[in-house]
C-alpha positions as CSV (number, residue, x, y, z in Angstrom):
1,M,-68.0,-17.4,74.6
2,S,-65.2,-19.9,75.0
3,R,-61.8,-18.7,73.8
4,T,-61.2,-21.9,71.8
5,I,-63.3,-24.3,69.8
6,A,-62.4,-27.9,69.0
7,N,-62.4,-28.1,65.2
8,K,-59.1,-29.4,64.1
9,K,-58.1,-33.0,64.3
10,E,-54.7,-34.3,65.2
11,R,-53.3,-37.2,63.1
12,N,-54.2,-39.6,65.9
13,G,-57.8,-38.5,65.7
14,A,-57.8,-36.3,68.8
15,I,-59.2,-32.8,68.6
16,R,-56.9,-29.9,68.9
17,P,-58.5,-26.6,69.9
18,V,-58.1,-23.7,67.6
19,S,-58.0,-20.2,69.1
20,L,-60.5,-17.6,68.2
21,A,-57.7,-15.3,67.3
22,L,-56.4,-17.9,64.8
23,Q,-59.9,-18.3,63.4
24,A,-60.3,-14.6,63.0
25,Y,-56.8,-14.3,61.4
26,Q,-57.5,-17.1,58.9
27,Q,-60.9,-15.8,57.9
28,I,-59.8,-12.2,57.5
29,K,-56.7,-13.2,55.7
30,R,-58.7,-15.3,53.2
31,R,-60.9,-12.4,52.5
32,I,-58.0,-10.1,51.9
33,V,-56.0,-12.5,49.7
34,T,-59.0,-13.3,47.6
35,T,-59.8,-9.6,47.4
36,A,-63.3,-10.1,48.9
37,L,-62.0,-7.3,51.1
38,P,-60.4,-5.1,48.4
39,P,-57.0,-3.3,48.5
40,G,-57.4,0.2,50.1
41,A,-60.6,-0.7,52.0
42,Y,-60.9,0.4,55.6
43,L,-61.7,-2.3,58.2
44,S,-63.8,-2.0,61.2
45,E,-63.1,-4.3,64.2
46,I,-66.7,-4.0,65.2
47,Q,-68.1,-4.9,61.8
48,L,-65.6,-7.8,61.3
49,S,-66.5,-9.1,64.8
50,D,-70.2,-9.1,63.9
51,E,-69.6,-10.7,60.5
52,L,-67.4,-13.5,61.8
53,G,-69.3,-14.1,65.1
54,I,-66.0,-13.7,67.0
55,G,-65.3,-11.2,69.8
56,R,-63.4,-8.0,69.2
57,T,-60.3,-9.0,71.1
58,P,-59.4,-12.0,68.8
59,V,-60.2,-9.8,65.8
60,H,-57.9,-7.1,67.2
61,H,-55.1,-9.6,67.6
62,A,-55.7,-11.0,64.1
63,L,-55.4,-7.5,62.5
64,H,-52.1,-6.9,64.3
65,R,-50.8,-10.2,63.0
66,L,-51.9,-9.3,59.4
67,A,-50.1,-5.9,59.9
68,Q,-46.9,-7.8,60.7
69,E,-47.4,-9.7,57.4
70,S,-47.8,-6.4,55.5
71,L,-51.3,-7.2,54.4
72,V,-52.9,-4.3,56.4
73,D,-51.7,-1.0,57.8
74,I,-52.8,0.2,61.2
75,L,-53.0,4.0,61.1
76,P,-53.1,6.0,64.4
77,R,-56.4,7.7,64.9
78,K,-57.6,6.5,61.5
79,G,-58.1,2.8,61.8
80,V,-57.0,-0.2,59.8
81,I,-56.7,-0.2,56.0
82,I,-55.9,-3.1,53.6
83,R,-52.6,-2.3,52.1
84,P,-53.1,-1.1,48.5
85,I,-51.3,-3.0,45.7
86,S,-48.6,-1.1,43.9
87,L,-46.5,-2.1,40.9
88,D,-43.4,-1.2,42.9
89,E,-44.4,-3.6,45.7
90,I,-45.0,-6.3,43.1
91,A,-41.6,-5.8,41.6
92,Q,-40.0,-6.0,45.1
93,I,-42.0,-9.2,45.9
94,I,-40.9,-10.8,42.6
95,E,-37.2,-9.9,43.3
96,A,-37.5,-11.5,46.8
97,R,-39.3,-14.6,45.4
98,M,-36.5,-15.0,42.8
99,I,-33.9,-15.3,45.6
100,N,-36.0,-17.4,48.0
101,E,-37.9,-19.7,45.6
102,T,-34.9,-20.7,43.4
103,H,-32.9,-21.5,46.6
104,C,-35.8,-23.5,48.1
105,A,-36.4,-25.4,44.8
106,A,-32.7,-26.4,44.7
107,Q,-32.6,-27.5,48.3
108,A,-35.9,-29.4,47.9
109,A,-34.3,-31.4,45.0
110,I,-31.4,-32.3,47.3
111,R,-33.5,-33.2,50.3
112,V,-36.7,-34.7,48.8
113,T,-37.7,-38.3,49.6
114,Q,-39.7,-40.6,47.3
115,S,-42.6,-40.8,49.8
116,A,-42.7,-37.0,50.2
117,L,-43.6,-36.6,46.5
118,D,-47.1,-38.0,47.0
119,E,-48.2,-34.7,48.5
120,P,-47.4,-32.3,45.6
121,K,-48.5,-34.8,43.1
122,R,-51.9,-34.7,44.8
123,Y,-52.0,-31.0,44.6
124,L,-51.2,-31.1,40.9
125,A,-53.8,-33.7,40.3
126,E,-56.5,-31.7,42.1
127,A,-55.4,-28.6,40.1
128,A,-55.7,-30.5,36.8
129,A,-59.2,-31.8,37.7
130,T,-60.2,-28.2,38.7
131,L,-59.0,-26.9,35.3
132,R,-60.9,-29.6,33.5
133,S,-64.1,-28.6,35.2
134,H,-65.0,-25.1,36.3
135,G,-61.5,-23.7,36.9
136,E,-62.6,-22.1,40.2
137,V,-60.0,-19.4,40.9
138,E,-59.9,-19.7,44.7
139,T,-59.4,-23.4,44.6
140,L,-56.5,-23.1,42.1
141,M,-55.0,-20.4,44.2
142,A,-55.2,-22.5,47.4
143,L,-53.5,-25.4,45.6
144,D,-50.9,-23.1,44.3
145,C,-50.1,-21.9,47.8
146,Q,-50.0,-25.5,49.1
147,F,-47.6,-26.5,46.4
148,H,-45.2,-23.7,47.1
149,A,-45.5,-24.3,50.9
150,W,-44.5,-28.0,50.3
151,I,-41.4,-26.8,48.5
152,G,-40.5,-24.5,51.3
153,R,-40.9,-27.3,53.9
154,T,-39.0,-29.8,51.8
155,A,-36.1,-27.4,51.5
156,G,-35.6,-27.8,55.2
157,N,-35.2,-24.2,56.4
158,A,-38.3,-23.1,58.4
159,V,-37.2,-19.5,58.4
160,V,-37.0,-19.3,54.7
161,A,-40.2,-21.3,54.3
162,N,-42.0,-18.7,56.5
163,I,-40.6,-15.9,54.3
164,L,-41.7,-17.7,51.2
165,G,-45.2,-18.2,52.6
166,E,-45.6,-14.5,53.3
167,L,-44.3,-13.6,49.8
168,Q,-46.8,-16.0,48.3
169,D,-49.7,-14.5,50.3
170,R,-48.7,-11.0,49.2
171,S,-48.4,-11.9,45.5
172,S,-51.6,-14.0,45.6
173,R,-53.7,-10.8,45.9
174,F,-52.3,-9.5,42.6
175,W,-52.7,-12.9,41.0
176,F,-56.3,-13.1,42.1
177,L,-57.1,-9.6,40.8
178,S,-55.3,-9.6,37.5
179,L,-53.9,-13.0,36.5
180,S,-56.8,-15.4,37.0
181,E,-57.7,-16.2,33.4
182,K,-57.9,-19.9,32.7
183,E,-55.1,-19.6,30.0
184,Y,-52.7,-18.3,32.6
185,S,-53.8,-20.9,35.2
186,V,-53.1,-23.7,32.7
187,R,-49.6,-22.3,32.1
188,V,-49.0,-22.1,35.9
189,H,-50.0,-25.8,36.1
190,E,-47.5,-26.7,33.4
191,E,-44.8,-24.7,35.2
192,H,-45.5,-26.4,38.5
193,T,-45.3,-29.8,36.7
194,T,-41.9,-29.0,35.3
195,L,-40.7,-27.8,38.7
196,L,-41.9,-30.9,40.4
197,N,-40.3,-33.2,37.8
198,A,-37.0,-31.5,38.4
199,I,-37.3,-31.8,42.2
200,A,-38.3,-35.5,41.8
201,A,-35.3,-36.1,39.5
202,R,-33.1,-34.7,42.4
203,D,-31.6,-32.1,40.0
204,P,-31.0,-28.9,42.0
205,K,-30.0,-26.8,39.0
206,A,-33.0,-27.9,36.9
207,A,-35.3,-27.2,39.9
208,A,-33.8,-23.7,40.4
209,D,-34.1,-23.0,36.7
210,A,-37.7,-24.2,36.7
211,A,-38.5,-22.0,39.7
212,K,-36.9,-19.0,38.0
213,M,-38.9,-19.6,34.8
214,H,-42.1,-19.8,36.9
215,I,-41.4,-16.4,38.6
216,E,-40.3,-14.8,35.3
217,S,-43.7,-15.9,33.8
218,F,-45.4,-14.2,36.7
219,R,-43.3,-11.1,36.2
220,N,-44.0,-10.9,32.5
221,R,-47.7,-11.4,33.0
222,S,-48.0,-8.8,35.8
223,S,-46.2,-6.2,33.7
224,R,-48.8,-6.2,30.9
């Protein structure tokens, strides 16, 4: 089997190969974040390879990358286990998000351009349409991650953006398990709208305050 397949288009229409290791990583990560592979479950490289139709070597590399992101633990002589979710971990993630996301929101408000606002507006419009229809949780979670990733990129610090992305992935598992009621999803959408309005107004303090309110809402909801 070829080590790469051409399934991702460049902006100019050319095809960019995506490695099998990246495919394995993306597919396994999606299953972990959406809890299709639940916290505490043991993973088999052989079984994952068979299910994904990808060789064991790319799956092996994918699992090691997920371990670096704290989504799985590799235990000597025992195998790979999906890291369980603990309230202590959630509290630590929230604390880290409070520092990083408020900073990114303020920086995004300083650096944003008018043309850059089209992207997050599209995410919010898609989320609103999803809420009006079936409110599919995985779609809403994906749009949530894209919205926050845009803020990280717009803030202009790639290192902080990467940290923010990892924190978002780790908190998304808990969100998917416990916080996916439509009422909460509607509230999240309203908070995202407030945050984007502050960024669009180029008001760093209002943007940081909106980000803080958004994270506090997550904290309050997760502590119930």
